[in-house]
N, C-alpha and C positions, 0 to 999 in steps of 0.2 A: 504493500500500500504506500510505500515511500516514494515511488517513482512511477508515475502513470501518464499515459498519453491521452487517456479519456478526458473529454471536455475541450480539447484543443481542436475545435471545429473551424476549418478554414473556409472563407467565403470569397477570397480573391487570390489570384496568382501571386501577388506580392507577398501575402501572408504565407503562402505555401512554399515560397522560395527563400524564406529567411535563412540566415546562417544558422540560427538556433530556433527551429520551428516549434519546439516544445517549450512551454512556458517555464517549466522547472529549470531547464537548461539556461534559458535567458536570465532568470532571476539569480541563478547560481553564479553566472559569470558577471552580472551586474554587481553582486555582492563582493566577489573577488576584486573587481576593479575599484569598488568603493574602499575596501580595506587597503588596497595597494596605494591609492592616491590620497586618501583622506586620513588614514590612521597610522600607517607604518612610518611616514616621514617624521611624526612627532615622537617616535619611540627609537629612533636610530642613534647609533654612536659610530665612531670611526671603525671600530673592530667589526661590527655587523656589516657595515657597508663594504669595507675592503676585503673581508674574508668570505662573505656569503652573497650579499645582494648584487654587488657590481659584477663579479664573475658570472653569476647566474643570468643577469639581464643581458650581458654582452655575448656570452656563449649561446644563449637562446637565439639571438639574432643569427649568429653563425650557423647554428644547427638548423634553423628554418631554411636558410639559404642552401645548405648542403642537402637537406632533405628534398627540396624542390628538384635538385639535379639527380640525386641518387634514388630517392624514394618514389618520386612522381614520374620522372622521365627515364629512369633506369640507366643513367650514364655514370660510370664509375669515376671518381675523382679523388686523387691524393694530393692535390695542390692547394688545399684550403689555407695552410699557413702562408704560402706565397701570395695568395690573393688578399689575405688580411694585411700583409706587408704593403701591398700596393695601396690599399685603403689608408693605412697609417701614414705612409710617406706622401701620398696625395693630399691628405688632410693637413699635414705639416706645411706643405708648400702653399696651400690656400690660406692657412692661418698666418703665415709669415710674409706672404706676398711673393709673387712669381716674377722672376727676371727672365725675359725672353730676348734673344738676339735675332734680329731680322735684318739682313742686308748690312751687317756690321754696326747696327744701331741697337742699343739696349733699351728695352721697354720694361718698365717696372709696374706691375699690377698691384694695387693696394691690398692689404690684408682683408679677408672676408669674414663675416660673422660666423661664429663657431657652428651654428645649426646648418647654415648653407655650406660651410666647409665640409661637414660630415656627409651631407647629401651629394655634393659634387664629387667627393672622394668615392662614394658608391658608384656614381656614373662613370668615373674613370676606370674603376675596377671592372664594371660591366663591359666596357670596351675591350679591356685586356682579357677578360674571361672569354668573351666571344671569339677573340683571335686564337686563344689556346684551345677553344672548343672546335675549331675547324677539323682537327684530325678525327673527331667523332663521326664525321660524315663517311669515313672510309674504314675505320677500325672500331672495335668495341671490346668489352670484356677486359681481359688481362692486358691486352695491348694498349687500350685506352688508359688504363690505370698507370701503366708505365709512362705514357705520354704526359699525363698530368703530373706524375712524380717528377719528370724532367722539368716541367714548368716550375714546380716548387723549388728545385735546386737552382734553376736559372734565375728566378726572381730574387732569391736570397743573395746569389752571387752579384747580380746587377746592382742591388742597393748597397752592397758592400764596396763596390768599385766606382759607382757613379757619384762623384763628389757633388755635383749639382743637386742631387736628390736630398742631401743632408746639409746643404748650404756651406759646403767646403769646411765643415767642422774638423778640427784636428783629431778629435776622438772618434769621428764617424758615428756619433750618437745624435739622435734628434731629441729635443726638449720642447715640451709644449709651453708656449707663452700663456700669460694670463688672458683669458677671453671669457666673456660672459654674455648673457642674454637677459634682456629686460633689467639691466643694471645689476645682475647677480652673477658672480664668477662661477663658472663650472669647470674651468681648467686652471692650472697653475698651483703653486704651493699653498695658497690660502683660500681653500674652498670648503664650504660647509658640507657635511655629509649628506644632508637632505637635498641640497642643490644638485650634487652629482647623481644621486639616486633618482630624483624626479626627472632630470634631463634624459637619462638613459631609459627610464620607464616610459616616457612619452614617445621616444623614438621606437622602442620595442613594441608598444601598442600599435603605432601606425604601421610598422612592418608586419605585425601579425595579422592585422585587418586586411592589408593589401595582399599578403600571401594567401590568406584564407579565401578571399574573393577570386584571386587568380586561379587557384587550384580547383575551385568548384565551378568555374566558367568554361567557356569554349577552349581557352588556352590550356587550362588544366586537363581537359578531356583529350586534347591532342597529345599532350605530354604522356598521359597514361596509355594512350593507344600506341605510341612509340615504345613505351616500356614493355607492354604486353607482347606485341609482335610488330616490329617496324615494317616488315614487308606487307602484312595485311593492312596496316595503317596507311601505307602509301597507296595501296590499291583502292581504298575507300575515299581517297582524296586528301589525306594529310601530307603536307609538304615536309619531308624529313629535314631539309635544310633550315627552314624557318623554325620548326619545332625544337630541334636540338640546339641551334644557336640561341634561340630565345631562352631556353632553359639555362644554358650556360651564362647568358647575360644577366638574367634575373637572379640566378643563384649567386653570381659574383657580385651583383649589386648589394645584396644583403650581407655577404661576407665582407665586402669592402667597408660597409658601414660599421660592422662589428670591429674590424681592424682599426678604423679611425677612432672609435670610442675606446677601444682597448689601449691605444697609445695616448690619446689626448686627455681623456677623463679619468681613466683607471690608473695607468702607470705613470704618465707624465713624462717619462723619458724611456726610450727603448734603443736597443742595438739589435739589428735585424736578425742576426744569427741566433741570438739567445731568445728573443721574444717570439719569433715567427719561424722557428725551425720545423723539421719534419715531425717532431713530437706534437706540435700544435695541430697539424693535419690529422694525425691519428686520434688525438683527443676528441676533436669534433666529430670524426667518423664514428668513434665509439659511442658518443652521445646519441647519434642518429640510430645506431644499431640497437642500443639498449632501450632507447625511447620508443622506437618503432618506425620503420620505413613507411613513407607515404602518409604521414600524420602530422599535422601542425601541433596537436597536443603532445604527440610523442617527442617533438623537439624540445618542448618545455620540460617534459618529464625526464628525458635523458640528461639535459643540462643540469637540472636540479639534482639528479641522482649523483652525477660525477662531480658536482661541486660540493655537495653535502657529505659525500662518503669520506673524502680525505680529512675534512674538518672533524667528522665524527670519530674516525680512527685515531687521529692525532690526540683528541681530547681523552679518548678511552685508553689508548695504549700508552701514550706518553704522559698525559696529565693524571690519569687514574691509576694505571699499573706501574708507571715509572720506567717503561721500556726506553731504550736508546732511540733517538730520533731516526737514525739511519735504518735501524731494524724495522721500525714502524713504516718507513717509506718503502722498503722492500716488500713488506707484507701487503701494503696497499697495491703494488703492482700485481702481486699474485692474486689478490681478491678480484681486482678489476678484470684481469685476464680470465679467471675462472668464471666470472659472471658473463662475460661476452660469449664464452664457449657454451655456457648453460643456456643463455637466451637463444643462440643460434640453433641449438639442438631442440630444446623443449618449447620455446616460444619465440619463433623467428620474427613475429610482429611486435615484440617488445612490450614495454609497459603500457603502450596505448591499447594493445589487444586485451591485456588484463583489465584495464579500465572499462573497455567495451563489454567484456564478459560480466563484470561486476554490475554494470548498468542493466544488462539483460536479466540478471538474477533479481535485481530490484524490481524490474517490471513484472516478473512472474511471481514474486513472493506474495503470499505464503504457499503458492501452488508449486508442485514439483516440475510441471512442464507448462 
């Protein structure tokens, strides 16, 4: 009796095509948004923001982007860390002003507002992602994974060697200057915890709404047709070129936004090899696998799981049992690896499928079928 569709009588196509057509779902998500926007900012401190909320919000955006490519379109990618680096360095250039030489003359563009810097960084990453997505028109599976892995190594190497990208800094490191929106700083050393949290939460909400509507519309149906069987999709009129490249572009757009936020709002200073190495690509991929392929909710669930698990293990093993930090870190790798294997064998659709099964049981309760 807790979860029922009875009484949700639709009289228009608009009502029937809502993102959450069941009233209980809508009210539940409205309640979650109310808590996230109106209550949590007043209860935050620096530890909660830096250890839990900021990684969760930023990795959720990256997981949504990768899930669009891998879960909805069926294209394998191991270049997430490299595309996050593109977003970070593009955001840095937009925040500090871009110097362009044309015909021997230097043109200096002024610094751009932090919100638009993040969005423009996503657009730059979308272009780069579409370029590296071109091999998907000829290869797929393991070979496509190797091609995107090559993109990961190439982009990290590029930002290590291209001095213009980090404004000819002697250290090769990029540092986020103080930037704000509506008079409130969201980057730089003197930023309130609630300001960083709300800025990332607003961008995550926008990205989630856009991704949800894309995946349930005609574009999403084309992606899923390519994922299920690309030859059959082409026969019924789906253009593989547009479908695959649009998936790479949209996926890279979200990943670029996450990289921009990861650099500017969360860390404040990064070195490309340490912050956006191959480990970052695998981490986001594990979030998608554990959360559930082809599910926006699964992106949130996977990000929350892999952000909370290390914090929980550290508090229990190091803080509670007094274990050495390095031993707890090794055990964390073992647990995450075992969970990935367990999910791939027992529940390949991840936490999202477990959530769907739970909702089905609530619909049927107290009846057995």
